[in-house]
C-alpha positions as CSV (number, residue, x, y, z in Angstrom):
1,T,28.0,18.8,-7.2
2,R,24.3,19.3,-7.7
3,I,21.6,18.6,-5.1
4,L,17.9,18.7,-5.9
5,L,15.3,19.0,-3.1
6,N,11.9,17.5,-3.1
7,N,9.0,19.2,-1.3
8,K,9.2,19.4,2.5
9,T,13.0,19.0,2.6
10,A,15.7,20.7,4.6
11,F,19.4,20.0,5.0
12,N,22.6,21.7,6.3
13,V,25.8,22.0,4.3
14,N,29.2,21.6,6.0
15,Y,32.1,22.0,3.5
16,D,35.6,22.6,4.8
17,E,39.2,21.7,3.8
18,Y,38.8,18.0,4.6
19,K,35.2,17.1,3.9
20,R,32.0,17.8,2.0
21,E,29.1,16.9,4.3
22,I,25.3,17.2,3.9
23,A,23.1,16.7,7.0
24,L,19.6,15.8,5.9
25,N,17.1,17.0,8.5
26,F,14.0,15.7,6.7
27,G,12.6,15.1,3.3
28,E,14.3,13.8,0.1
29,I,17.3,14.8,-2.0
30,Y,18.8,13.8,-5.3
31,I,22.6,14.2,-5.6
32,E,25.0,14.2,-8.5
33,T,28.5,14.4,-7.1
34,A,31.3,16.1,-9.1
35,K,35.1,15.5,-8.8
36,D,36.7,17.5,-6.1
37,H,40.2,18.8,-6.8
38,K,40.9,18.6,-3.0
39,H,39.8,14.9,-2.9
40,R,37.4,15.6,0.0
41,P,34.9,12.8,0.7
42,F,31.2,13.5,0.1
43,T,28.9,12.2,2.8
44,V,25.2,12.5,3.6
45,L,24.4,12.2,7.3
46,N,20.9,11.7,8.9
47,K,19.3,10.3,12.0
48,D,19.8,6.7,10.7
49,G,23.4,6.8,9.5
50,L,26.1,7.9,7.1
51,M,26.2,7.5,3.3
52,L,29.6,8.0,1.6
53,A,29.5,8.7,-2.2
54,L,31.9,6.6,-4.2
55,G,31.7,8.8,-7.4
56,T,28.0,8.7,-8.0
57,A,24.4,9.9,-8.5
58,F,22.0,8.8,-5.8
59,N,18.7,9.6,-4.0
60,V,18.1,9.8,-0.2
61,Q,14.6,9.8,1.3
62,Q,14.3,10.2,5.0
63,N,11.0,8.6,6.2
64,N,9.7,8.6,9.8
65,H,11.1,5.2,10.8
66,F,13.8,4.5,8.2
67,T,15.9,6.0,5.3
68,T,15.6,4.8,1.7
69,L,18.8,5.1,-0.4
70,A,18.6,4.5,-4.2
71,V,21.8,4.5,-6.3
72,L,21.6,5.5,-10.0
73,E,25.4,5.6,-10.8
74,H,28.4,3.9,-9.3
75,A,28.0,3.1,-5.6
76,V,27.4,4.4,-2.1
77,E,28.7,3.0,1.2
78,I,26.1,3.0,4.1
79,Q,27.0,2.9,7.8
80,S,24.1,2.6,10.3
81,N,24.4,4.9,13.4
82,Q,23.9,2.4,16.2
83,S,25.1,-0.9,14.9
84,Q,27.9,0.5,12.8
85,Q,26.9,-2.1,10.2
86,K,28.4,-1.2,6.7
87,Q,27.3,-2.1,3.2
88,I,28.1,-0.9,-0.3
89,L,25.1,-0.4,-2.5
90,K,25.7,-0.4,-6.3
91,A,23.9,1.3,-9.1
92,G,20.4,0.0,-10.0
93,Y,19.5,-0.9,-6.4
94,S,17.8,0.7,-3.4
95,I,17.8,-0.2,0.2
96,N,16.0,0.7,3.4
97,F,18.0,1.2,6.6
98,D,17.5,2.6,10.1
99,A,20.0,3.3,12.9
100,S,20.3,-0.3,13.9
101,Q,20.0,-2.4,10.7
102,I,20.3,-2.4,6.9
103,S,17.7,-4.4,4.9
104,T,18.2,-6.4,1.7
105,A,18.7,-4.4,-1.5
106,T,16.0,-4.4,-4.2
107,N,15.9,-3.1,-7.8
108,N,15.2,0.6,-8.1
109,S,11.6,1.7,-8.8
110,A,11.1,4.2,-11.5
111,E,8.1,5.6,-9.7
112,N,10.2,6.7,-6.8
113,L,13.1,8.1,-8.7
114,I,11.5,10.2,-11.4
115,W,10.5,13.2,-9.2
116,H,13.8,15.0,-9.9
117,K,12.9,15.0,-13.6
118,G,9.8,17.1,-12.7
119,L,7.3,14.2,-13.0
120,V,5.3,12.0,-10.7
121,L,4.8,8.5,-12.1
122,V,2.0,6.3,-10.7
123,N,0.6,2.9,-11.8
124,R,-2.8,1.8,-10.6
125,N,-2.6,3.6,-7.2
126,S,-5.7,3.9,-5.1
127,L,-7.1,7.3,-4.5
128,D,-5.8,7.1,-0.9
129,E,-2.3,6.1,-2.1
130,F,-2.4,8.8,-4.7
131,S,-3.4,11.5,-2.2
132,K,-0.3,10.7,-0.2
133,I,1.8,11.0,-3.4
134,I,0.2,14.4,-4.0
135,E,1.0,15.6,-0.5
136,K,4.6,14.5,-0.8
137,N,5.3,15.9,-4.3
138,Y,3.1,19.0,-4.4
139,G,3.4,20.2,-0.8
140,V,-0.4,20.3,-0.1
141,N,-2.7,18.6,2.3
142,V,-5.3,16.3,0.6
143,L,-8.6,15.2,2.0
144,I,-10.9,12.6,0.3
145,S,-14.5,13.6,0.6
146,S,-16.9,11.2,2.5
147,D,-19.2,11.2,-0.5
148,F,-17.2,8.3,-2.0
149,S,-18.4,4.8,-1.1
150,L,-16.0,2.0,-0.4
151,E,-16.9,0.6,-3.8
152,D,-16.1,3.9,-5.5
153,L,-12.7,4.0,-3.8
154,A,-11.9,0.4,-4.9
155,E,-12.8,1.1,-8.5
156,I,-10.7,4.3,-9.0
157,K,-7.1,3.4,-9.8
158,I,-4.8,6.3,-10.8
159,S,-2.1,5.8,-13.5
160,G,0.0,8.1,-15.5
161,S,2.8,10.6,-15.3
162,Y,2.0,14.1,-14.0
163,P,4.0,17.3,-13.9
164,V,5.3,18.4,-10.5
165,Q,5.5,22.1,-11.3
166,N,2.0,22.5,-12.7
167,Q,-0.8,21.8,-10.2
168,E,-3.5,23.3,-12.5
169,H,-2.5,20.8,-15.3
170,L,-2.5,17.9,-12.8
171,I,-6.0,18.9,-11.6
172,E,-7.2,19.2,-15.2
173,L,-5.8,15.8,-16.2
174,L,-7.3,14.1,-13.1
175,E,-10.8,15.6,-13.5
176,H,-10.9,14.8,-17.2
177,T,-9.8,11.2,-16.8
178,Y,-11.4,10.1,-13.5
179,P,-14.9,10.6,-11.9
180,I,-13.5,13.2,-9.4
181,R,-13.6,16.9,-8.8
182,I,-10.9,18.7,-6.9
183,E,-11.5,21.8,-4.9
184,K,-8.4,23.7,-3.6
185,T,-7.9,26.5,-1.2
186,F,-5.1,28.9,-2.0
187,F,-4.2,30.1,1.5
188,T,-4.3,26.8,3.4
189,K,-2.8,24.7,0.6
190,K,-5.5,22.1,0.9
191,W,-7.2,20.0,-1.8
192,V,-10.5,18.2,-1.3
193,I,-11.1,15.3,-3.7
194,Q,-14.8,14.9,-4.3
195,K,-17.0,12.6,-6.3
196,N,-18.1,14.0,-9.7
């Protein structure tokens, strides 16, 4: 079994003779389960519920008010904590759920699932939306300078795929493509996006 962690993620592992259990404290993980010769079930637990792998690859993102599950292979069974509502989610679909309810499944979004390949994919995101994506995927705090007018902000739409492991290359690509300049501080992990 392989588990990849996105930035700002923590989980606990509890493997014993009868179970393989991951408790996601916060953040986002991508899991590829392997066959277990002891036939122990593989589950992910968090504040919203339990996810039981049914021989699969899947992504779990714990947000403030809900959890997003996206299945890439086979299926995962979800059970919400409070309502005990259950649902099986098949490959190609994602779903949001919280402790009391499970929403309707939708098709997986490539933008949200490509992080484990080392890329961030965006399509016509505003500077504000993109700054939140940077914070999530690069582990930095982002401020947008007040020298941007509302019209400037409305005109700038960020698109493309950007490497997660190379912040310098990301900055170079953004500054070359868009009318922005990025100042970063090393010790506080803060970026300030300014008008160029």
